[in-house]
Chimera marker file (.cmm) of the C-alpha trace (Angstrom):
<marker_set name="trace">
<marker id="1" x="36.530" y="-17.481" z="-23.683" r="1" g="1" b="0" radius="0.5"/>
<marker id="2" x="37.612" y="-19.107" z="-20.433" r="1" g="1" b="0" radius="0.5"/>
<marker id="3" x="35.505" y="-20.501" z="-17.654" r="1" g="1" b="0" radius="0.5"/>
<marker id="4" x="35.228" y="-17.135" z="-15.919" r="1" g="1" b="0" radius="0.5"/>
<marker id="5" x="34.179" y="-15.484" z="-19.188" r="1" g="1" b="0" radius="0.5"/>
<marker id="6" x="31.503" y="-18.124" z="-19.737" r="1" g="1" b="0" radius="0.5"/>
<marker id="7" x="30.192" y="-17.745" z="-16.187" r="1" g="1" b="0" radius="0.5"/>
<marker id="8" x="30.098" y="-13.965" z="-16.565" r="1" g="1" b="0" radius="0.5"/>
<marker id="9" x="28.230" y="-14.304" z="-19.870" r="1" g="1" b="0" radius="0.5"/>
<marker id="10" x="25.679" y="-16.706" z="-18.359" r="1" g="1" b="0" radius="0.5"/>
<marker id="11" x="25.246" y="-14.477" z="-15.313" r="1" g="1" b="0" radius="0.5"/>
<marker id="12" x="24.615" y="-11.437" z="-17.521" r="1" g="1" b="0" radius="0.5"/>
<marker id="13" x="22.216" y="-13.463" z="-19.663" r="1" g="1" b="0" radius="0.5"/>
<marker id="14" x="20.183" y="-14.585" z="-16.649" r="1" g="1" b="0" radius="0.5"/>
<marker id="15" x="20.242" y="-11.180" z="-14.961" r="1" g="1" b="0" radius="0.5"/>
<marker id="16" x="19.112" y="-9.341" z="-18.069" r="1" g="1" b="0" radius="0.5"/>
<marker id="17" x="16.047" y="-11.417" z="-18.856" r="1" g="1" b="0" radius="0.5"/>
<marker id="18" x="14.508" y="-8.369" z="-20.526" r="1" g="1" b="0" radius="0.5"/>
<marker id="19" x="12.186" y="-7.541" z="-17.661" r="1" g="1" b="0" radius="0.5"/>
<marker id="20" x="13.373" y="-4.988" z="-15.180" r="1" g="1" b="0" radius="0.5"/>
<marker id="21" x="11.607" y="-5.368" z="-11.872" r="1" g="1" b="0" radius="0.5"/>
<marker id="22" x="10.173" y="-2.069" z="-10.752" r="1" g="1" b="0" radius="0.5"/>
<marker id="23" x="11.257" y="-1.361" z="-7.201" r="1" g="1" b="0" radius="0.5"/>
<marker id="24" x="8.303" y="-0.154" z="-5.161" r="1" g="1" b="0" radius="0.5"/>
<marker id="25" x="8.666" y="2.886" z="-2.967" r="1" g="1" b="0" radius="0.5"/>
<marker id="26" x="7.746" y="3.077" z="0.665" r="1" g="1" b="0" radius="0.5"/>
<marker id="27" x="4.476" y="5.041" z="0.750" r="1" g="1" b="0" radius="0.5"/>
<marker id="28" x="1.987" y="6.484" z="3.161" r="1" g="1" b="0" radius="0.5"/>
<marker id="29" x="-1.544" y="6.362" z="1.760" r="1" g="1" b="0" radius="0.5"/>
<marker id="30" x="-4.376" y="7.966" z="3.703" r="1" g="1" b="0" radius="0.5"/>
<marker id="31" x="-8.082" y="7.653" z="2.977" r="1" g="1" b="0" radius="0.5"/>
<marker id="32" x="-11.060" y="9.444" z="4.431" r="1" g="1" b="0" radius="0.5"/>
<marker id="33" x="-13.601" y="6.771" z="5.227" r="1" g="1" b="0" radius="0.5"/>
<marker id="34" x="-17.011" y="6.895" z="6.884" r="1" g="1" b="0" radius="0.5"/>
<marker id="35" x="-16.960" y="4.806" z="10.062" r="1" g="1" b="0" radius="0.5"/>
<marker id="36" x="-19.691" y="4.809" z="12.695" r="1" g="1" b="0" radius="0.5"/>
<marker id="37" x="-18.353" y="2.445" z="15.346" r="1" g="1" b="0" radius="0.5"/>
<marker id="38" x="-15.435" y="0.297" z="16.512" r="1" g="1" b="0" radius="0.5"/>
<marker id="39" x="-16.798" y="-2.577" z="14.415" r="1" g="1" b="0" radius="0.5"/>
<marker id="40" x="-16.507" y="-0.430" z="11.291" r="1" g="1" b="0" radius="0.5"/>
<marker id="41" x="-12.964" y="0.531" z="12.258" r="1" g="1" b="0" radius="0.5"/>
<marker id="42" x="-11.981" y="-3.144" z="12.723" r="1" g="1" b="0" radius="0.5"/>
<marker id="43" x="-13.511" y="-4.035" z="9.351" r="1" g="1" b="0" radius="0.5"/>
<marker id="44" x="-11.565" y="-1.237" z="7.634" r="1" g="1" b="0" radius="0.5"/>
<marker id="45" x="-8.302" y="-2.165" z="9.377" r="1" g="1" b="0" radius="0.5"/>
<marker id="46" x="-8.683" y="-5.814" z="8.384" r="1" g="1" b="0" radius="0.5"/>
<marker id="47" x="-9.409" y="-4.915" z="4.749" r="1" g="1" b="0" radius="0.5"/>
<marker id="48" x="-6.486" y="-2.502" z="4.478" r="1" g="1" b="0" radius="0.5"/>
<marker id="49" x="-4.088" y="-4.856" z="6.254" r="1" g="1" b="0" radius="0.5"/>
<marker id="50" x="-4.719" y="-7.312" z="3.432" r="1" g="1" b="0" radius="0.5"/>
<marker id="51" x="-3.313" y="-4.962" z="0.784" r="1" g="1" b="0" radius="0.5"/>
<marker id="52" x="-0.121" y="-6.436" z="-0.644" r="1" g="1" b="0" radius="0.5"/>
<marker id="53" x="2.903" y="-4.574" z="0.720" r="1" g="1" b="0" radius="0.5"/>
<marker id="54" x="1.103" y="-3.019" z="3.696" r="1" g="1" b="0" radius="0.5"/>
<marker id="55" x="3.417" y="-2.908" z="6.709" r="1" g="1" b="0" radius="0.5"/>
<marker id="56" x="1.046" y="-1.200" z="9.134" r="1" g="1" b="0" radius="0.5"/>
<marker id="57" x="-2.422" y="0.318" z="9.195" r="1" g="1" b="0" radius="0.5"/>
<marker id="58" x="-3.695" y="3.045" z="11.509" r="1" g="1" b="0" radius="0.5"/>
<marker id="59" x="-7.424" y="3.706" z="11.769" r="1" g="1" b="0" radius="0.5"/>
<marker id="60" x="-8.706" y="6.854" z="13.472" r="1" g="1" b="0" radius="0.5"/>
<marker id="61" x="-12.431" y="6.616" z="14.137" r="1" g="1" b="0" radius="0.5"/>
<marker id="62" x="-12.713" y="10.222" z="15.400" r="1" g="1" b="0" radius="0.5"/>
<marker id="63" x="-11.047" y="11.712" z="12.328" r="1" g="1" b="0" radius="0.5"/>
<marker id="64" x="-12.762" y="9.225" z="9.985" r="1" g="1" b="0" radius="0.5"/>
<marker id="65" x="-9.383" y="8.367" z="8.492" r="1" g="1" b="0" radius="0.5"/>
<marker id="66" x="-7.252" y="5.315" z="7.770" r="1" g="1" b="0" radius="0.5"/>
<marker id="67" x="-3.553" y="5.414" z="6.932" r="1" g="1" b="0" radius="0.5"/>
<marker id="68" x="-1.579" y="2.598" z="5.317" r="1" g="1" b="0" radius="0.5"/>
<marker id="69" x="2.215" y="2.503" z="5.513" r="1" g="1" b="0" radius="0.5"/>
<marker id="70" x="4.299" y="0.241" z="3.309" r="1" g="1" b="0" radius="0.5"/>
<marker id="71" x="5.164" y="-0.664" z="-0.242" r="1" g="1" b="0" radius="0.5"/>
<marker id="72" x="1.621" y="-0.062" z="-1.441" r="1" g="1" b="0" radius="0.5"/>
<marker id="73" x="-0.126" y="1.476" z="-4.410" r="1" g="1" b="0" radius="0.5"/>
<marker id="74" x="-2.714" y="4.168" z="-3.627" r="1" g="1" b="0" radius="0.5"/>
<marker id="75" x="-5.190" y="2.684" z="-6.124" r="1" g="1" b="0" radius="0.5"/>
<marker id="76" x="-5.046" y="-0.713" z="-4.409" r="1" g="1" b="0" radius="0.5"/>
<marker id="77" x="-5.529" y="0.857" z="-0.986" r="1" g="1" b="0" radius="0.5"/>
<marker id="78" x="-8.525" y="2.815" z="-2.275" r="1" g="1" b="0" radius="0.5"/>
<marker id="79" x="-10.000" y="-0.315" z="-3.881" r="1" g="1" b="0" radius="0.5"/>
<marker id="80" x="-9.616" y="-2.321" z="-0.653" r="1" g="1" b="0" radius="0.5"/>
<marker id="81" x="-11.262" y="0.476" z="1.338" r="1" g="1" b="0" radius="0.5"/>
<marker id="82" x="-14.151" y="0.670" z="-1.139" r="1" g="1" b="0" radius="0.5"/>
<marker id="83" x="-14.645" y="-3.089" z="-0.825" r="1" g="1" b="0" radius="0.5"/>
<marker id="84" x="-15.827" y="-2.507" z="2.763" r="1" g="1" b="0" radius="0.5"/>
<marker id="85" x="-18.928" y="-0.778" z="1.385" r="1" g="1" b="0" radius="0.5"/>
<marker id="86" x="-18.076" y="2.467" z="3.163" r="1" g="1" b="0" radius="0.5"/>
<marker id="87" x="-17.939" y="5.933" z="1.599" r="1" g="1" b="0" radius="0.5"/>
<marker id="88" x="-14.248" y="6.471" z="0.755" r="1" g="1" b="0" radius="0.5"/>
<marker id="89" x="-11.990" y="9.082" z="-0.816" r="1" g="1" b="0" radius="0.5"/>
<marker id="90" x="-8.227" y="9.581" z="-0.940" r="1" g="1" b="0" radius="0.5"/>
<marker id="91" x="-6.931" y="12.050" z="1.616" r="1" g="1" b="0" radius="0.5"/>
<marker id="92" x="-4.819" y="14.443" z="-0.434" r="1" g="1" b="0" radius="0.5"/>
<marker id="93" x="-3.292" y="15.951" z="2.704" r="1" g="1" b="0" radius="0.5"/>
<marker id="94" x="-2.570" y="12.965" z="4.984" r="1" g="1" b="0" radius="0.5"/>
<marker id="95" x="-0.474" y="14.929" z="7.497" r="1" g="1" b="0" radius="0.5"/>
<marker id="96" x="-3.070" y="17.610" z="8.175" r="1" g="1" b="0" radius="0.5"/>
<marker id="97" x="-4.586" y="17.679" z="11.614" r="1" g="1" b="0" radius="0.5"/>
<marker id="98" x="-8.311" y="18.233" z="11.656" r="1" g="1" b="0" radius="0.5"/>
<marker id="99" x="-10.630" y="18.947" z="14.552" r="1" g="1" b="0" radius="0.5"/>
<marker id="100" x="-14.217" y="17.750" z="14.303" r="1" g="1" b="0" radius="0.5"/>
<link id1="1" id2="2" r="1" g="1" b="0" radius="0.2"/>
<link id1="2" id2="3" r="1" g="1" b="0" radius="0.2"/>
<link id1="3" id2="4" r="1" g="1" b="0" radius="0.2"/>
<link id1="4" id2="5" r="1" g="1" b="0" radius="0.2"/>
<link id1="5" id2="6" r="1" g="1" b="0" radius="0.2"/>
<link id1="6" id2="7" r="1" g="1" b="0" radius="0.2"/>
<link id1="7" id2="8" r="1" g="1" b="0" radius="0.2"/>
<link id1="8" id2="9" r="1" g="1" b="0" radius="0.2"/>
<link id1="9" id2="10" r="1" g="1" b="0" radius="0.2"/>
<link id1="10" id2="11" r="1" g="1" b="0" radius="0.2"/>
<link id1="11" id2="12" r="1" g="1" b="0" radius="0.2"/>
<link id1="12" id2="13" r="1" g="1" b="0" radius="0.2"/>
<link id1="13" id2="14" r="1" g="1" b="0" radius="0.2"/>
<link id1="14" id2="15" r="1" g="1" b="0" radius="0.2"/>
<link id1="15" id2="16" r="1" g="1" b="0" radius="0.2"/>
<link id1="16" id2="17" r="1" g="1" b="0" radius="0.2"/>
<link id1="17" id2="18" r="1" g="1" b="0" radius="0.2"/>
<link id1="18" id2="19" r="1" g="1" b="0" radius="0.2"/>
<link id1="19" id2="20" r="1" g="1" b="0" radius="0.2"/>
<link id1="20" id2="21" r="1" g="1" b="0" radius="0.2"/>
<link id1="21" id2="22" r="1" g="1" b="0" radius="0.2"/>
<link id1="22" id2="23" r="1" g="1" b="0" radius="0.2"/>
<link id1="23" id2="24" r="1" g="1" b="0" radius="0.2"/>
<link id1="24" id2="25" r="1" g="1" b="0" radius="0.2"/>
<link id1="25" id2="26" r="1" g="1" b="0" radius="0.2"/>
<link id1="26" id2="27" r="1" g="1" b="0" radius="0.2"/>
<link id1="27" id2="28" r="1" g="1" b="0" radius="0.2"/>
<link id1="28" id2="29" r="1" g="1" b="0" radius="0.2"/>
<link id1="29" id2="30" r="1" g="1" b="0" radius="0.2"/>
<link id1="30" id2="31" r="1" g="1" b="0" radius="0.2"/>
<link id1="31" id2="32" r="1" g="1" b="0" radius="0.2"/>
<link id1="32" id2="33" r="1" g="1" b="0" radius="0.2"/>
<link id1="33" id2="34" r="1" g="1" b="0" radius="0.2"/>
<link id1="34" id2="35" r="1" g="1" b="0" radius="0.2"/>
<link id1="35" id2="36" r="1" g="1" b="0" radius="0.2"/>
<link id1="36" id2="37" r="1" g="1" b="0" radius="0.2"/>
<link id1="37" id2="38" r="1" g="1" b="0" radius="0.2"/>
<link id1="38" id2="39" r="1" g="1" b="0" radius="0.2"/>
<link id1="39" id2="40" r="1" g="1" b="0" radius="0.2"/>
<link id1="40" id2="41" r="1" g="1" b="0" radius="0.2"/>
<link id1="41" id2="42" r="1" g="1" b="0" radius="0.2"/>
<link id1="42" id2="43" r="1" g="1" b="0" radius="0.2"/>
<link id1="43" id2="44" r="1" g="1" b="0" radius="0.2"/>
<link id1="44" id2="45" r="1" g="1" b="0" radius="0.2"/>
<link id1="45" id2="46" r="1" g="1" b="0" radius="0.2"/>
<link id1="46" id2="47" r="1" g="1" b="0" radius="0.2"/>
<link id1="47" id2="48" r="1" g="1" b="0" radius="0.2"/>
<link id1="48" id2="49" r="1" g="1" b="0" radius="0.2"/>
<link id1="49" id2="50" r="1" g="1" b="0" radius="0.2"/>
<link id1="50" id2="51" r="1" g="1" b="0" radius="0.2"/>
<link id1="51" id2="52" r="1" g="1" b="0" radius="0.2"/>
<link id1="52" id2="53" r="1" g="1" b="0" radius="0.2"/>
<link id1="53" id2="54" r="1" g="1" b="0" radius="0.2"/>
<link id1="54" id2="55" r="1" g="1" b="0" radius="0.2"/>
<link id1="55" id2="56" r="1" g="1" b="0" radius="0.2"/>
<link id1="56" id2="57" r="1" g="1" b="0" radius="0.2"/>
<link id1="57" id2="58" r="1" g="1" b="0" radius="0.2"/>
<link id1="58" id2="59" r="1" g="1" b="0" radius="0.2"/>
<link id1="59" id2="60" r="1" g="1" b="0" radius="0.2"/>
<link id1="60" id2="61" r="1" g="1" b="0" radius="0.2"/>
<link id1="61" id2="62" r="1" g="1" b="0" radius="0.2"/>
<link id1="62" id2="63" r="1" g="1" b="0" radius="0.2"/>
<link id1="63" id2="64" r="1" g="1" b="0" radius="0.2"/>
<link id1="64" id2="65" r="1" g="1" b="0" radius="0.2"/>
<link id1="65" id2="66" r="1" g="1" b="0" radius="0.2"/>
<link id1="66" id2="67" r="1" g="1" b="0" radius="0.2"/>
<link id1="67" id2="68" r="1" g="1" b="0" radius="0.2"/>
<link id1="68" id2="69" r="1" g="1" b="0" radius="0.2"/>
<link id1="69" id2="70" r="1" g="1" b="0" radius="0.2"/>
<link id1="70" id2="71" r="1" g="1" b="0" radius="0.2"/>
<link id1="71" id2="72" r="1" g="1" b="0" radius="0.2"/>
<link id1="72" id2="73" r="1" g="1" b="0" radius="0.2"/>
<link id1="73" id2="74" r="1" g="1" b="0" radius="0.2"/>
<link id1="74" id2="75" r="1" g="1" b="0" radius="0.2"/>
<link id1="75" id2="76" r="1" g="1" b="0" radius="0.2"/>
<link id1="76" id2="77" r="1" g="1" b="0" radius="0.2"/>
<link id1="77" id2="78" r="1" g="1" b="0" radius="0.2"/>
<link id1="78" id2="79" r="1" g="1" b="0" radius="0.2"/>
<link id1="79" id2="80" r="1" g="1" b="0" radius="0.2"/>
<link id1="80" id2="81" r="1" g="1" b="0" radius="0.2"/>
<link id1="81" id2="82" r="1" g="1" b="0" radius="0.2"/>
<link id1="82" id2="83" r="1" g="1" b="0" radius="0.2"/>
<link id1="83" id2="84" r="1" g="1" b="0" radius="0.2"/>
<link id1="84" id2="85" r="1" g="1" b="0" radius="0.2"/>
<link id1="85" id2="86" r="1" g="1" b="0" radius="0.2"/>
<link id1="86" id2="87" r="1" g="1" b="0" radius="0.2"/>
<link id1="87" id2="88" r="1" g="1" b="0" radius="0.2"/>
<link id1="88" id2="89" r="1" g="1" b="0" radius="0.2"/>
<link id1="89" id2="90" r="1" g="1" b="0" radius="0.2"/>
<link id1="90" id2="91" r="1" g="1" b="0" radius="0.2"/>
<link id1="91" id2="92" r="1" g="1" b="0" radius="0.2"/>
<link id1="92" id2="93" r="1" g="1" b="0" radius="0.2"/>
<link id1="93" id2="94" r="1" g="1" b="0" radius="0.2"/>
<link id1="94" id2="95" r="1" g="1" b="0" radius="0.2"/>
<link id1="95" id2="96" r="1" g="1" b="0" radius="0.2"/>
<link id1="96" id2="97" r="1" g="1" b="0" radius="0.2"/>
<link id1="97" id2="98" r="1" g="1" b="0" radius="0.2"/>
<link id1="98" id2="99" r="1" g="1" b="0" radius="0.2"/>
<link id1="99" id2="100" r="1" g="1" b="0" radius="0.2"/>
</marker_set>
């Protein structure tokens, strides 16, 4: 085994440490959340912006909806939204347009 063979072996050894990192997918997670005012909307946006992997957060006070875009897990988004103390549920149809 020459130098290049040894380097290749060591590289393979380090690369295959047994743990394969799971690549996260880019997601859009929408939640229906009860908000009464702009203060509520700011609180929700701040909480959801803190979710690891969140790239952007849109909050729609009129539609009572918040949408998180990024490499996020729906369960973590839901948990962060619930931490605001507001009534929250996952929006199963995030692209639907609703009129109130």
